[in-house]
N, C-alpha and C positions, 0 to 999 in steps of 0.2 A: 521414402523419398527421399529429398534434401530439408525440405522442412522436420521431416518426423528426426531423422539424422543431428538437423541442431536443436530439435527439442531435446532430444537422449545428451548432447552434449553439454546443452545449457543446463538440464538435470543436475550432471555430475558437478558441474562446476560451482553450482547452488549449493548443491550439498555439501560439498567441502568448505564454501564460504561460511556458512551457518551449520556445523556441527553441532549435535545437539539441540537445536532450535534458536539456537543465540550465536550473535555475527561473533566472528574472531577479530582478529587484530587487522589482517587481510581485508575483510568485509567492513570493518568503520572506515578503514582508509579509502576502499574503494566509495563507500557510500557518501563520505565526503565530500570527496571530488564531485561526484555524480552528483550529489545536491547543489555545488556551487553552478556547477555547468548546467542544471537543469533552472535553476534560479534565474540564471542570464537570459532565458527564454529563447535562445538563438539556436538553429539547427537540432533543434528537441519537437518530440510532437507536442500540441498543444496539449493534451493530457497528462503528460509527463512534468510535474511541477514540483518546486521544494514543499514541507509543509516545516514551519516552524513552531513551537511548541515551547515553554518555560516548561524545564526539569523539576519534578516536582521534589526533589530533594535540593540541587543546587542551587536552582530560580533562576539559572542561567538560561537562554534560548538554545534549543536542541533542533539541528536541522538536518532534515534526513528526504530524500530522493522516495517519491509515490507515484503513484499511477492513477488518475483522477476518473473512473468512469462516468459515463453520463448516461442516465435511460430516462425518458420521457423528460428532458429539460432539468432533471434534477442531475445532482454532483454529488459523488460518495469517493469515500476513503476507505479501504480495509486493510484488515493486519494479516498479512502473507501467515506469517507467525502465529497467529492467533495470540492469545491472552500471554505468551510468553515474550513478544516485544514490547519493548519499554511506553513506546508512542501511546497506544491506549490507556496505559495511566498516567502517564501523563496528560492525556488529553481529559481526562475525567478530574485529576487533582485541580484543573485549568479552570474548571466547568467550563471545557467548550470552547474555549476561547484561545484562535490559533491564528496564523498568517498561512497564505496560500502565497508562492512567490514563482513568477513565473513571467520574467522582463518586469513587471509591476508589484507593487506587493498588495497583499488585500485580504484584508479582516475579515476572519469569518467565525461562526460559530459552528461548532461539530457536533451534531445530535445524533446520540445511538440510535441505530434502529432495530425495530423488534427481530428477533431472528426469524420468523415467520415470510416475513417481506425480504428476507436477505438472498435466497440461494439463485435470482436472476440479478441481483447485483454481482455475485462472487463469479457466476459463469461470462461477462461483459466484463469485469476484472481481470479473470484469467484470457480473455483475448487481447486486449491491450498491453497485458504486463505476461508477455511469456517468460520472464525470469520468476515472476512466484508460480508456476505451474510445477517444480520439483517440491514445494510446500505444502501444496492441496492436493490432498488424494483421489481428486476426480477429476477426469480427462476434462480437459478446454472444449472438446467436440461433443461431452454428454450432452443426454437432454437435461434440464432444468429441474425437474423431478429428481435427479440424482445429486444435486448441490444438497436437498434438504438435509440430508446425513451430516455434513459439514458444517453448517449454517449456526448452530449454536456454538461451534466451536471458535469462530472467528468473527471476529469485533468488526462492526459496519456501521460508519459514521456518514450522515447525509451534511452534505455541506451547506450551511446558509448564508448568505453572506450579510455581512454587517451596514 
């Protein structure tokens, strides 16, 4: 149907933007523009925000767009590229300190989630972040149990407001 067609197109575009599991120049430009748009907080879903974290090498703030799934009142961040993404490394180097921006700035602490608790979070993440579906090899409509196979490969952080 139409949603399946859009999913296939989205997967091809995302695979192009993230060849080799890393964003190339076009993806970095799109991410920078999207991060600015999400940070303003208008015309976007409330779960689409900008994550700001200090770069572990440069020491400068790094901003990127993220989707924040919510389960049972708790919010989470998921790395769609797994450990290949830089932001989980930056978060760990910053001892979990980061800022979420969506109209206003919210200082947060990001606490890493145990792999056993990740499958339901990853499933919800794929529901709200269709762009991530190309990078996670489990269909977003699959049962939660199917996500156990990839849970250890995808860093997940719980958002703790400061």
